[in-house]
N, C-alpha and C positions, 0 to 999 in steps of 0.2 A: 400565532406563530409563523412567520411566514419564511421560516427555513425547514428542512429535513434533518434528521440527526440518521449516520448510518456507522456500522463500527469497522475497524482494521485488529482484528487479532493475529499476537503471536502465539497462540498456543505454550506460553510460560512454565515453566516444571516448577512448581515452589517447592522449598525444602522438605524432604523425606518422602516427595512424589515419583513416579517414574512415568514415563514419556505417554502412559496410556491412559492414565489419571489425567495428564494434562489436556489430552485430545479429546477425552470423555466430556470434561468440561467444557472445551472447546463446541460443542456438540450442546452440551445443556444451556450455555450463551446465546448459542444461535436460536434456539426451539425459544428461550426466555426474550430475548431481540422480538422476535418476530410476534409473541403476544403483548410485548411493550410498543409497537408499533415505529422501529428503526427500520429504513427503507433497505438497506443493504445488509450484508457482512462481507468482509474482505479477508484474506487469508493472507499470512505474509511469506516468504520464502527468506527460511536463516538456514546455513550450511555450518557443520563443524561447531557445533556449541550444545552444550550439555543443559545449557538453560531456558532451550525453547526447542520445542518438538515438532516444527512445522517445516523441513524441507522442500516440500513438495505440495504446493497449494493444488494442483490440478485434481490430486488425489482425493485432498481433502473435502475440495468443492463435492466431487458425486458423494459423496458422503454426506455430507450438511444436505445437500437437495435431498437426498433420501428420505432425511429426517428433518423436513421442513413442507410447508406445504405453500406459502406465495413468497418469503422471503426474497430477495436478490442476490445470488451468493457468486462470491467473484475473487480475485487474486487481486493484493494489493503490496507487490505485483511479482508476475513471472522475471525472472532478472535475464533480459532476453540476449544479453552477451554469449551467455553459456552455451547456449540450443538454436538449433536450426528453425528458423524460422517456420518452415516448411510443416515440422514436426510439434509446434507449438500451434498453428493454428488447426490440424489434425485434432490434437486433443480438447483446442473450443469449440469445433464445428461438434465434436463428439458429444461432449456436457450441452452445448445448445440444442442437441437432435433428445438429447434424454429429457430436455427440461426446457422448451421453448418459453423466450422471453423471460426466464431468471437467471440467465448468466450473464458476468462483465469479465471480461478479460481488462485486468488492468496489468502495464507493462513498464517493468522499470527501469534505470540504468546503471544502478548500483551493483557488485557485485553481489550483495547479500551472505559477505563471510570475508576472512582473510586470504590473504594469497596461497596458504596449503591448499584451501578447497577448491579456489580461482583455478589453480594449476590441474587439479586433477578433473574438475568439471570440464576445463578444456583441453583437456590431454586429445591429442591426434586433431584436433581444428588448426586449418590451414588460414592462421590470421588475414591477412590480403584479401585470400578468396572470399571470407567472410564481410570484409567490410567493415567500415564503422559503424556508429550504432545507427545514425539516421537510416543508412542503407540497411540495416538490418529490419528497421521498422517496417520504410517502404516495401520489404519484401514482405513481410510478415502481414500488411494493408491489404497485399496484392493478393496472397493466397487467402485470405478471408472472405473477398470479394466474389460472388458467384457470378459465375458465366453469364452473359446474356440467354438468355428463354431461345432453347430452339438452337444453340450453338451445338458444332458439331464437336463431340466429342472424343471421337477415335484421333487414339496418338498424341494425348493433350495432357496435361497433367493437371489435376484439380486434388485441392486438399479436402479428401471425401471424409465424413458424409458431407452433406450439404445440408445444414439446418432451415428448416420454413422461418427461424429466426435467427437470424445471426445472433453472436453474444455480442454484445456493446462496448465498444473498445476506448478505451482511458489509459494515458499516457500521465506516468507520477513523474513529477521534477520539480525541481526546487532552481531557476534559472529562466531565463529570459531565453536561451534558446532551444529549452524545452517548450518552453508555452509558443515559442514560435514554429516548432515541428507538429507539435500538436496541431497547432490551426492549421498548418498546408495541407495536414492528411485528412481534417475534418474530425479528428478527434478531440476527445472530450480532455480537457486538462484537470489536473489534481495538483494542486502546489501541495509540497510535501512540507508544512510548516510543523512539521511534529518531529523533521529533521533537521529544516535549518528554517527558524524562526524568526531571521532578522529581517525587520521590517524595509528597508530599504528592497532586500533581494523582494520581499514576496510583493509589496508595492508595483516595482518594475516588471514582474515576472504576469503578473493580474493583468496589467495594463499592455502588456504586449498580445498575450491571447485575447483579450477584448478589442484591440485595434486589427488584428490579423482574422479572428474568426466573425466580425461583422457583430461585435455586440455579443457573443455568447457568454454567459458566465462560466466561470470555474469551479469547482470544489476545492476545498480547504481540507486538508488534517492535521489536525492539534491533536495536543494530549489535554487532556481533561480528567481532573481526579477527583471527586467530587463525594462527600460525605454529610453527615446530619449536620456536624459545626463545621467553619472554616478552620477551626484549631485541628480539627480530624483530618483534615483533609491535607494540610499542611503538613503534617506526622507522615502521613503517607507519601508524601513528595519526598522526602528526607534527604532516601540515597540517590536522587534521580541528579544523572550528572551528564551533561555531552562533552564531547573533544572532536575536534577537527586535526588528522594528523597529516603535513605536507612533508612529503621525503624528495629526493633529490630527482627522481626520474621524472618530478610531474603528477604524479600520480597524491590524491587525497583524498581521504576516507573519513566521515563520522562513526564516532564509536563511545560507546557508555560509559567508558574506566581506562583509567594511565594504564590499567594490566593490557587490556585491551587493544590500546595505543602503543604498548611498548614490544606487542605479539605482532602487531602489525609491521613493525619497524622490521623486526627480526627475520621473520616471513621475506619480506621483501626484498632481502638484503641491501637495503639503502645503508650510503656511508653517510650522507647528512640527512637532518630530519627537523621539524618543528612541529609540537605539539600545542597546538592553542585551546586554552580553555572555553567552552563557548556560555553563556548564558543560558540556564533552562527557561523555555517560553510557556510552560508547561501551564494551563487553566488551573487554579484549584480554588476550593469554596463550598460554600453550599449549593444546593443546584439552582436558587435563585442568581446566587453571584458569577456562575456560570452562566447562565443563560441570559445574564445580562452582559458579559464580556462577547458571548456569541452574536449578540443582537446589534452590540456597537462594530462587530464584523462585516457582520450582513450590510448593516446599512452603510458602512465607511466603502465596503469592497463590493457590494453587490451578490454577496455570495448566499446561493440559493440551497448548500448541501453540505454539511459539515460531515467528515469521516474522525469520527472519535478514537484516539489512540487512549489505553486508559491503563498506563505503566505500573503498575501494581500487581505483583506475583502471588498473594495469597488471593484465591480464589473467591471466598466470601466478601471479602473487600471489593473484588474487583466487581463482581455481579450487582453488591448493594450501589456501588457508584452509578453506574448504568441504570440500573431501577430508577436510583432516585431522579437521575437527569430527567429520562424519559417520563417518569409520574409527571414532574413538573410543568414539561412540558404540555402534556395531556390536559391537565388542572389548570395553565394558563391558555391555551388555546382557544 
C-alpha cells in the first residue's frame, strides 16, 4: 500500500451516553489505532454542542499521549481565530516537550461552532489588533520558531518551553488561498474533503499547494465508512448530510443539518440567507472498495496520507469500520 492512514476523531456522544463515555471511547480508539498501524490521530474542536465532547483538543492530546506509546497525536484543528497565537504556541511547545516527536499542530480557519459560541470565545478580543487569519497564522509560526542558538534572551519574548523537537505544523483548509498560505509558511497542507468534497475545489487547491511548495504532497481528509458489506456501510451513512449556509454579511458555514443551518442564521442575525444542500462525498463500502477509492485518489493526486473521519456515532460500528480498513491495508501491503 502506497499511502498512510491516520484518524480524525470528534468524540461523538451516542444516544444514552454522557461525555465521559464518549471521551473514554476516544482514548480506546487511539490505543486501538496504534495497534492497527495508523500513523496519527487528530482531535477536533467543536463548541456548544451536546453531540460532540471535544471543545479543547490540547487537553485531550495530553491525555492520549499519556495513554499511547508511539502514535502521533495532534489537533485537527485548533480554531485559531478565537485565540492568542502566542498562547497556542505555548500550549503546543509544552505538549511537544512532554512527548518529543509525537505532537502535531493542525490549525483551522472555521469557527468550530455557531455564532453564540464564537462571540463568547472572542469576548474582549480586539479584532483589528488581532488581524486577519493569515496574519494570525504568521504570528503563530513566528512564536513556534525557536531563536537561533546563543541568541540573547534578555528582555525578549519566547513561547516557552522550547521543545527538543517542535510540533509538526499543518494548515487545514479547502481553498486555493489556504493551500498557498500553507506553502508560503512551509507548513503541510491538509485539504478538508470531509467538509468540502467538491472535485474542482480539491483539484485546484492541491495543484496550488504543489506548485507553491516545490512539489510537496498534501494530505487529504476524507469521510469513510467501512462495514462487512456495502449494504451495511450504506445504511450507516443514511443520515449523513451536508449543507452550506450563506448569509448577507458574507459569512458562510458548513453544517450537518437543516436545524444547524437555521440556528446559524438566527444567531448571526442575518436578514438574508441561502441554505445550499451539498452532496455527501463520504466513501462507503467494504474495506476493499474503500481502499480501491483511496488508491484512485492516491494515483490521481499523489496523496501519501489520508486522514480518515468516520462519521458514525455508534461506538462499536465506528471501531469496527476503522479496524476493517486497517486490517485490509495490512493484508494488502
